[in-house]
C-alpha positions as CSV (number, residue, x, y, z in Angstrom):
1,M,-2.3,1.3,-10.5
2,I,-2.1,-0.9,-7.4
3,P,0.4,-3.6,-7.9
4,K,-1.1,-7.2,-8.0
5,V,0.5,-10.6,-7.5
6,Y,0.3,-13.0,-10.4
7,I,1.3,-16.7,-10.6
8,H,3.2,-18.1,-13.6
9,L,1.1,-21.1,-14.6
10,K,4.0,-23.3,-15.6
11,T,6.4,-22.7,-12.7
12,G,4.1,-21.5,-9.9
13,N,6.5,-18.6,-9.3
14,E,4.9,-15.4,-8.0
15,Y,5.4,-12.0,-9.8
16,L,4.3,-8.5,-8.9
17,V,2.7,-6.6,-11.8
18,L,3.9,-3.1,-11.6
19,H,2.0,-1.7,-14.6
20,R,-0.2,-2.9,-17.4
21,G,-0.5,-0.9,-20.6
22,V,3.2,0.0,-21.0
23,V,3.7,1.0,-24.6
24,N,6.4,-0.7,-26.7
25,A,8.3,2.0,-28.5
26,T,10.7,-0.1,-30.6
27,N,10.4,0.3,-34.4
28,A,9.1,-3.1,-35.2
29,Q,6.6,-3.4,-32.3
30,N,5.7,0.3,-31.9
31,G,2.4,0.7,-29.9
32,E,2.0,-2.8,-28.6
33,K,0.7,-3.0,-25.0
34,M,3.1,-4.6,-22.5
35,V,3.0,-5.7,-18.9
36,L,5.8,-4.6,-16.5
37,Y,6.5,-7.1,-13.8
38,T,9.1,-8.4,-11.3
39,P,9.7,-11.4,-9.2
40,Y,7.6,-11.0,-6.0
41,S,9.6,-9.9,-3.0
42,H,9.4,-7.2,-0.4
43,S,11.8,-5.0,-2.3
44,P,10.8,-4.9,-6.0
45,M,13.2,-2.0,-6.7
46,H,16.2,-4.4,-6.2
47,E,14.9,-7.2,-8.5
48,P,15.1,-7.5,-12.3
49,W,12.1,-6.1,-14.2
50,Y,10.5,-7.8,-17.1
51,V,8.1,-6.8,-19.9
52,R,5.9,-9.1,-21.9
53,L,3.0,-8.5,-24.4
54,E,-0.3,-8.2,-22.5
55,S,-1.9,-10.9,-24.6
56,E,1.0,-13.4,-23.9
57,F,1.1,-12.5,-20.2
58,D,-2.6,-13.2,-19.9
59,T,-2.2,-16.7,-21.2
60,K,0.8,-17.6,-19.0
61,F,-0.1,-15.9,-15.7
62,K,-3.2,-15.8,-13.4
63,E,-3.9,-13.3,-10.6
64,K,-3.2,-14.8,-7.2
65,D,-6.4,-15.5,-5.2
66,H,-6.1,-13.6,-1.9
67,G,-9.2,-15.2,-0.4
């Protein structure tokens, strides 16, 4: 997957989506699809990484328009 930049609708902050479809393996939420993302910068390996349910992510973020 090619990482894409998304904008948080409430804050306007930019985030780099590293992967969609990460599987939650905790007992209570086993099998839920998650999004793995990090604050947008030029060195994502040095930033904190976050996960959020795909359905929740899609309501709170939009892909950045590169046009």
